[in-house]
C-alpha positions, 0 to 999 in steps of 0.5 A: 487483505493479507500482509506482504509476508502472507502474499509472498508465501503465496508466491506473489512478488512485488515490483515498483511501478516507479517511472510509469507516471501513474503514482498511487493510481498505478497500483495493479495486480497481474497474474499471468497464468500463475507463473508470474504473479506480481503486485505493482506499487508506487515506491515511496520514502519514509523518514521522520516527516513522512507521516506528517506529510501524509496527514496533511494530504489526507486533511487536504483531500477531506477538505477539498472533497467536502468529506466525501471519501469516495474519491479519497485517493491518498487515504485509499492508498495508505489504507491499502499499504497499512494492510500490506505492512503490518510488521517490520518483516512486511516493511523489509519485503517491500524495501527489498522490492524497491517499494519502501525506502527507509533507514533500517531502524525506521522500518523496524520500529516505526513504519507499520505502526505509523501507517496503522495510526494514519488510517485508524478509524477512517473508512474508504469507499470503493476505489482503484485499490479496492479492485486490486484487493478483490483481484488478489483475494480471488487469486489467493482463493484459486490456488 
C-alpha cells in the first residue's frame, strides 16, 4: 500500500476517528464522489514506552489466539500503520491530522523505524484493514 505522503498526493485526506468508540476496528476509507476522499484512523500517542506496549499486545494476541494470526487485530493495525508511516514526513502528515501524537524529535527519528521493526517478518491474514487497503488501491487505480 502507498505511504501517507503518496496518498496525500492523490488528494486523500486523513481524519481521526477519535470519539467514535471503535478504536482499531474503526479504520475506514470513504470516497464520496471523488470530491471528499478520506481515510479515517484511530489516533494514538507515541513515546518511549509505546513500542514496548505494542510488543506486549502482539505477544498477548499471539498467545491468546494460539498463533492463529487471522484474528490478530493489533498486528494487522500496526502492519497497516507501518505501510502508511515509512518516513518522518509521513508521520508529520498524520500528526497534522490528529492521528499521531508525539514529540517532533520522536517522529523525525523513531516512529517509522519502530513501526517497521514491530511488524518485520510477521504475516497477517485478511482482516478489516485488508478490506480498507483494497478500497484504497481500487480508488488510486481509478483516478
